[in-house]
C-alpha positions as CSV (number, residue, x, y, z in Angstrom):
1,M,2.2,20.1,-29.1
2,V,5.3,19.5,-26.9
3,L,4.6,22.7,-24.9
4,T,1.0,21.8,-24.5
5,L,1.9,18.3,-23.2
6,F,4.5,19.9,-20.8
7,I,1.9,22.4,-19.4
8,V,-0.7,19.6,-18.9
9,I,1.8,17.4,-17.1
10,I,2.8,20.3,-14.8
11,A,-0.8,21.2,-14.2
12,L,-1.7,17.7,-13.2
13,L,1.2,17.5,-10.9
14,I,0.2,20.8,-9.2
15,V,-3.5,19.9,-9.0
16,E,-2.8,16.5,-7.5
17,F,-0.4,18.0,-4.9
18,G,-2.8,20.9,-4.0
19,F,-5.8,18.6,-3.6
20,E,-3.9,16.2,-1.4
21,R,-2.7,19.0,0.8
22,Y,-6.3,20.3,1.0
23,L,-7.6,16.9,2.2
24,T,-4.8,16.6,4.8
25,I,-5.6,20.0,6.3
26,L,-9.3,19.2,6.4
27,N,-8.5,15.9,8.1
28,I,-6.3,17.6,10.7
29,K,-9.1,20.1,11.6
30,H,-11.8,17.4,11.7
31,S,-9.7,15.1,14.0
32,R,-10.3,17.5,16.9
33,K,-14.1,17.0,16.9
34,Q,-15.7,15.4,19.9
35,L,-15.9,11.6,19.8
36,P,-19.3,10.0,19.4
37,E,-20.5,8.0,22.4
38,I,-19.8,4.5,21.0
39,L,-16.1,5.5,20.7
40,A,-15.8,7.5,24.0
41,D,-14.4,4.5,25.9
42,I,-11.4,3.9,23.7
43,Y,-9.3,6.7,25.1
44,D,-9.1,8.3,28.5
45,E,-8.3,12.0,28.6
46,D,-4.6,11.6,28.8
47,K,-4.4,9.0,26.1
48,Y,-6.7,11.0,23.8
49,N,-4.5,14.0,24.1
50,R,-1.5,11.7,23.3
51,Q,-3.4,10.4,20.3
52,Q,-4.1,13.9,19.0
53,D,-0.5,14.8,19.4
54,Y,0.6,11.6,17.6
55,F,-1.8,12.2,14.7
56,C,-1.0,15.9,14.2
57,T,2.7,15.2,14.4
58,N,2.5,12.6,11.7
59,A,0.1,14.7,9.6
60,R,2.4,17.7,9.7
61,F,5.4,15.5,9.0
62,G,3.6,14.1,6.0
63,L,2.9,17.6,4.8
64,L,6.6,18.4,5.0
65,T,7.8,15.3,3.3
66,G,5.1,15.5,0.6
67,T,6.0,19.1,-0.1
68,F,9.7,18.2,-0.4
69,S,8.9,15.4,-2.8
70,F,6.7,17.6,-4.9
71,V,9.4,20.3,-5.2
72,V,12.0,17.7,-6.2
73,V,9.7,16.1,-8.9
74,L,8.6,19.6,-10.1
75,L,12.2,20.6,-10.5
76,M,13.0,17.4,-12.4
77,Y,10.3,18.3,-14.9
78,V,11.0,22.1,-15.2
79,L,14.8,21.8,-15.4
80,G,14.7,18.8,-17.8
81,G,16.2,16.4,-15.3
82,F,14.6,13.4,-16.9
83,G,15.9,14.4,-20.3
84,W,19.4,14.9,-18.9
85,L,19.4,11.5,-17.3
86,D,18.2,9.9,-20.6
87,R,21.1,11.5,-22.4
88,M,23.5,10.2,-19.8
89,V,22.4,6.6,-20.0
90,Q,22.5,6.7,-23.8
91,L,26.2,7.7,-23.5
92,W,26.8,4.7,-21.3
93,T,25.3,2.1,-23.6
94,D,23.5,1.6,-27.0
95,H,21.4,-1.3,-25.6
96,V,17.9,0.2,-25.3
97,I,16.8,-2.3,-22.6
98,L,19.9,-1.5,-20.4
99,Q,19.2,2.2,-20.9
100,S,15.8,1.8,-19.3
101,L,17.2,-0.4,-16.5
102,F,19.9,2.2,-15.7
103,F,17.4,5.1,-16.0
104,F,14.8,3.6,-13.6
105,G,17.5,2.1,-11.3
106,I,19.2,5.4,-10.8
107,L,15.9,7.2,-10.1
108,F,15.0,4.5,-7.6
109,I,18.3,4.6,-5.7
110,I,18.4,8.5,-5.7
111,N,14.8,8.7,-4.5
112,D,15.4,6.2,-1.7
113,I,18.6,7.9,-0.6
114,I,16.8,11.3,-0.5
115,N,14.0,9.8,1.6
116,T,16.1,7.8,4.0
117,P,16.7,10.8,6.4
118,F,12.9,11.3,6.5
119,D,12.3,7.5,7.2
120,W,15.0,7.6,9.9
121,Y,13.4,10.7,11.6
122,H,9.9,9.1,11.4
123,T,11.2,5.8,12.9
124,F,13.7,7.0,15.5
125,V,12.1,10.3,16.5
126,I,8.4,10.2,16.0
127,E,7.7,6.5,16.5
128,E,10.3,6.4,19.3
129,K,8.7,9.4,21.1
130,F,5.3,7.6,21.2
131,E,6.8,4.3,22.2
132,F,6.0,2.4,19.0
133,N,9.5,1.8,17.7
134,N,11.4,-1.4,18.5
135,I,13.6,-1.3,15.4
136,T,17.4,-0.9,15.8
137,P,19.6,1.0,13.4
138,K,21.1,-2.3,12.4
139,I,17.7,-3.7,11.4
140,F,16.8,-0.4,9.8
141,F,19.7,-0.4,7.4
142,A,19.5,-4.2,6.9
143,D,15.9,-3.7,5.7
144,K,17.0,-1.0,3.4
145,L,19.7,-3.2,1.8
146,K,17.3,-6.1,1.4
147,S,14.7,-3.9,-0.1
148,W,17.2,-2.6,-2.6
149,G,18.3,-6.1,-3.5
150,L,14.7,-7.3,-4.0
151,S,13.8,-4.2,-6.0
152,I,16.8,-4.4,-8.2
153,L,16.5,-8.2,-8.7
154,V,12.7,-8.6,-9.0
155,G,11.9,-5.2,-10.4
156,G,14.8,-5.4,-12.8
157,I,13.6,-8.8,-14.2
158,I,10.1,-7.6,-14.7
159,L,11.2,-4.3,-16.3
160,Y,13.6,-6.2,-18.5
161,L,10.9,-8.5,-19.7
162,I,8.4,-5.6,-20.4
163,V,11.0,-3.5,-22.3
164,W,12.2,-6.6,-24.2
165,I,8.6,-7.3,-25.2
166,Y,8.2,-3.8,-26.5
167,T,11.3,-4.0,-28.6
168,L,10.3,-7.4,-29.9
169,T,6.7,-6.6,-30.9
170,P,5.4,-3.0,-30.3
171,D,2.0,-3.8,-31.7
172,Y,1.3,-6.6,-29.3
173,F,3.2,-5.1,-26.4
174,W,0.1,-4.2,-24.4
175,L,-1.2,-7.8,-24.4
176,L,2.0,-9.6,-23.7
177,A,3.1,-7.1,-21.0
178,F,-0.3,-7.5,-19.4
179,G,0.1,-11.3,-19.4
180,V,3.6,-11.1,-17.8
181,T,2.5,-8.7,-15.0
182,T,-0.7,-10.7,-14.3
183,L,1.3,-13.9,-14.0
184,F,3.8,-12.3,-11.7
185,S,1.1,-10.9,-9.4
186,L,-0.5,-14.4,-9.1
187,I,2.9,-15.9,-8.3
188,M,3.5,-13.3,-5.6
189,G,0.1,-13.7,-4.2
190,M,0.7,-17.4,-3.7
191,F,4.3,-17.4,-2.5
192,Y,4.9,-14.0,-0.9
193,S,4.7,-15.3,2.6
194,E,7.1,-18.1,1.8
195,L,9.6,-16.3,-0.3
196,I,9.7,-12.6,0.7
197,V,8.5,-12.3,4.3
198,P,11.2,-14.7,5.7
199,L,13.8,-12.2,4.4
200,F,12.6,-9.6,6.9
201,N,10.7,-11.5,9.6
202,K,10.7,-14.9,11.3
203,Q,7.5,-16.9,11.0
204,T,6.9,-19.8,13.3
205,P,3.9,-22.2,13.5
206,L,1.4,-21.2,16.2
207,P,2.1,-23.7,19.1
208,E,-0.6,-26.0,20.4
209,G,-2.8,-24.4,23.0
210,E,-6.0,-22.5,23.7
211,L,-5.6,-20.0,20.8
212,R,-4.7,-22.6,18.1
213,T,-7.5,-24.9,19.3
214,A,-10.0,-22.0,19.2
215,I,-8.9,-21.0,15.7
216,E,-9.0,-24.5,14.3
217,K,-12.4,-25.2,16.0
218,F,-13.9,-22.1,14.4
219,A,-12.4,-22.8,11.0
220,T,-13.9,-26.3,11.1
221,S,-17.3,-25.0,12.2
222,V,-17.5,-22.8,9.1
223,N,-16.1,-25.4,6.7
224,F,-12.9,-23.4,6.1
225,K,-9.8,-25.6,5.5
226,L,-6.9,-24.1,7.5
227,K,-3.7,-25.9,8.4
228,N,-1.1,-23.1,8.3
229,I,-1.3,-20.8,11.3
230,F,1.9,-18.8,11.8
231,V,3.1,-16.2,14.3
232,I,5.3,-13.4,12.9
233,D,7.8,-11.5,15.1
234,G,6.4,-8.0,14.3
235,S,7.5,-6.8,17.7
236,K,11.1,-6.6,16.5
237,R,10.1,-3.5,14.6
238,S,7.0,-2.1,16.2
239,T,4.5,-2.5,19.1
240,K,1.6,-2.1,16.6
241,A,-0.4,-5.2,16.0
242,N,-1.8,-6.9,12.9
243,A,-3.1,-10.1,11.4
244,Y,-3.7,-11.2,7.8
245,F,-4.4,-14.1,5.4
246,A,-1.9,-14.8,2.7
247,G,-1.6,-17.1,-0.3
248,L,-4.1,-18.8,-2.5
249,G,-5.6,-22.3,-2.5
250,H,-3.7,-24.8,-0.5
251,K,-1.0,-22.1,0.0
252,K,-3.2,-19.9,2.2
253,R,-2.1,-19.2,5.7
254,V,-3.1,-17.2,8.7
255,V,-0.3,-14.9,10.0
256,L,-0.7,-13.4,13.5
257,Y,1.6,-10.7,14.8
258,D,3.0,-11.6,18.2
259,T,1.9,-8.2,19.3
260,L,-1.7,-9.0,18.4
261,I,-1.6,-12.1,20.6
262,E,-0.3,-10.0,23.5
263,Q,-2.9,-7.3,23.1
264,M,-6.1,-9.4,22.4
265,N,-7.9,-12.2,24.1
266,T,-8.7,-15.5,22.3
267,D,-12.3,-14.6,21.4
268,E,-11.2,-11.3,19.9
269,I,-8.5,-12.9,17.8
270,V,-11.0,-15.5,16.5
271,A,-13.4,-12.7,15.7
272,V,-10.7,-10.9,13.7
273,L,-9.9,-14.1,11.8
274,A,-13.7,-14.6,11.2
275,H,-13.7,-11.3,9.5
276,E,-10.8,-12.4,7.2
277,I,-12.6,-15.8,6.5
278,G,-15.6,-13.7,5.6
279,H,-13.5,-12.2,2.8
280,Y,-12.8,-15.7,1.5
281,K,-16.4,-16.8,1.9
282,H,-17.5,-13.9,-0.2
283,K,-14.7,-14.5,-2.7
284,H,-13.6,-10.9,-2.3
285,V,-10.0,-11.6,-3.3
286,L,-11.0,-13.3,-6.6
287,K,-13.7,-10.7,-7.4
288,N,-11.4,-7.8,-6.8
289,Y,-8.7,-9.5,-8.8
290,A,-11.2,-10.1,-11.7
291,I,-12.3,-6.5,-11.6
292,S,-8.7,-5.2,-11.7
293,L,-7.8,-7.2,-14.8
294,P,-9.7,-5.2,-17.4
295,F,-8.3,-1.9,-15.9
296,S,-4.8,-3.3,-16.0
297,L,-5.3,-4.3,-19.6
298,L,-6.6,-0.8,-20.4
299,L,-3.5,0.7,-18.8
300,F,-1.1,-1.3,-20.9
301,Y,-3.1,-0.7,-24.1
302,L,-2.9,3.1,-23.6
303,L,0.7,2.9,-22.6
304,G,1.4,0.9,-25.8
305,L,-0.2,3.7,-27.8
306,M,1.9,6.4,-26.0
307,L,5.3,4.8,-26.2
308,H,5.6,5.7,-29.9
309,S,5.2,9.5,-29.3
310,D,8.3,11.7,-29.8
311,S,6.3,14.6,-28.4
312,L,5.9,12.9,-25.0
313,A,9.7,12.3,-24.7
314,Q,10.4,15.9,-25.8
315,A,8.0,17.3,-23.2
316,L,10.4,15.7,-20.6
317,G,13.5,17.1,-22.2
318,G,14.3,14.2,-24.4
319,E,15.0,14.1,-28.2
320,K,12.9,11.1,-29.4
321,A,10.6,8.4,-28.1
322,V,12.3,6.1,-25.6
323,F,10.5,3.6,-23.3
324,H,11.5,5.2,-20.0
325,L,10.8,8.8,-20.8
326,N,7.5,8.0,-22.5
327,A,6.5,5.8,-19.6
328,I,7.0,8.5,-17.1
329,A,5.1,11.1,-19.1
330,F,2.3,8.6,-19.7
331,F,1.8,7.7,-16.0
332,M,1.6,11.4,-15.2
333,L,-1.0,12.0,-17.9
334,Y,-2.8,8.8,-16.7
335,T,-3.3,10.4,-13.2
336,P,-7.0,11.4,-13.6
337,I,-7.8,7.9,-14.7
338,S,-5.8,6.2,-12.0
339,T,-7.3,8.5,-9.4
340,L,-10.8,7.5,-10.6
341,L,-9.9,3.8,-10.6
342,E,-8.4,4.1,-7.1
343,L,-11.5,5.9,-5.8
344,T,-13.7,3.1,-7.3
345,G,-11.5,0.5,-5.8
346,N,-11.7,2.1,-2.3
347,I,-15.5,2.2,-2.6
348,L,-15.7,-1.5,-3.4
349,S,-13.1,-2.3,-0.7
350,R,-15.2,-0.6,1.9
351,K,-18.2,-2.5,0.8
352,C,-16.2,-5.7,1.1
353,E,-15.2,-4.8,4.7
354,Y,-18.8,-4.3,5.7
355,Q,-19.6,-7.8,4.3
356,A,-16.7,-9.4,6.1
357,D,-17.8,-7.7,9.4
358,A,-21.3,-9.0,8.8
359,Y,-20.0,-12.5,8.3
360,A,-18.2,-12.4,11.7
361,K,-21.3,-11.1,13.4
362,K,-23.4,-13.9,11.8
363,Q,-21.1,-16.3,13.5
364,G,-21.9,-14.7,16.9
365,L,-18.7,-12.8,17.1
366,G,-19.9,-9.2,16.5
367,D,-19.2,-8.0,20.1
368,Y,-15.8,-9.6,20.2
369,L,-14.9,-8.0,16.8
370,I,-15.9,-4.6,18.1
371,S,-13.8,-4.9,21.2
372,G,-10.9,-6.2,19.2
373,L,-11.1,-3.3,16.7
374,K,-11.3,-0.9,19.6
375,K,-8.1,-2.4,21.1
376,L,-6.3,-2.1,17.8
377,S,-7.3,1.5,17.5
378,A,-6.4,2.4,21.0
379,Q,-3.0,0.6,20.9
380,S,-2.0,2.3,17.6
381,L,-3.4,5.8,18.6
382,S,-5.6,5.8,15.5
383,N,-7.4,9.0,14.4
384,L,-11.1,8.2,15.2
385,M,-12.5,11.3,13.6
386,P,-11.2,11.5,10.0
387,H,-12.9,13.9,7.7
388,P,-15.5,12.3,5.5
389,L,-14.0,13.7,2.3
390,Y,-10.6,12.3,3.3
391,V,-12.1,9.0,4.0
392,F,-13.9,9.0,0.6
393,F,-10.7,9.5,-1.3
394,N,-8.1,7.7,0.8
395,Y,-9.7,5.0,3.0
396,S,-9.9,1.4,1.7
397,H,-11.6,0.5,5.0
398,P,-14.6,2.2,6.6
399,T,-13.9,4.2,9.7
400,L,-14.1,2.5,13.1
401,Y,-17.2,4.5,13.9
402,Q,-18.9,3.3,10.6
403,R,-17.9,-0.3,11.2
404,I,-19.2,-0.4,14.7
405,T,-22.4,1.4,13.8
406,K,-23.0,-1.1,11.0
407,I,-22.3,-4.1,13.1
408,L,-24.7,-2.9,15.8
409,S,-27.4,-2.1,13.4
410,T,-27.5,-5.3,11.3
């Protein structure tokens, strides 16, 4: 039984890695295809060559880092690294909750340390070469330390509660753990922009002027209550642009990157926000959240069943069932289900994006949305010709070509 579980885990790990590499190689080859006519005006010849260079550089770098991570994880399984670490934390303390905290904490820190050189190279070599990077080494390491602090504090609290619930009532663990994580995700959805974002970026109210007036006028015209419009200093890290809605209910706010304001005109920004308002009008956030709840409940139910198994822990080199070893083994075995759920989520997400685009077009902003999306793609040197299979498995948004074609045809 133990050997069978070990073989299944290794097989899943290899299949997942091999399939991801296959999709990436397909995507690289497909990116060189000639652009359709409706996308031909996004890049001139020099910029298109630069985009191809940027995409291929990132794709090859992703293959390298992905292979490295795969080898490290594979060695951890084959050499019994997880079991060894379990024995170490058991020597340090008899407290089962602290054992899991130490176990996952050590894995998190080691993983981040190992990946830091790759993050550094991507930021200060690749992004620097293509003139996207604005981050300084000081900000880079400050972000790392803040991320560590948040992960240890917030992640530690959530993990402590989940393991504590399991030790308290194994039979009802799945239900109570589901409740805790659901409540946490709701709180983060409401207060993320107010509590977490300020640790990394400065958010200031959008000043009075043409843009704010246009946004407020549009929001009023579609009966969308909006008072909080903020500008975030995204330019301190990158020249790439973005915009998003955050929060729920009266906590919702529009957040515009300063780079977006620099790169788009007023009508294009309003069109992008109309797209986001379309998500709210169609209640996509609530619908997707409601859809995710039963799947989350299923995950915790299956996890609760697996946490008792000595065989799972022994497959990873342990001696008996412990929360942390069994959890790692479970999530590896859960891979086919999580892949299927992620695939379903991406299909639904792409459908929602089409609906939000259609909403913006209905407000008479279709042409401005198209020009805005083209500017975003051009500025970020986006791959305009991803492989359909890669899109199917990995894209939560339709491709630019698909979005423009849909907007023009409806």
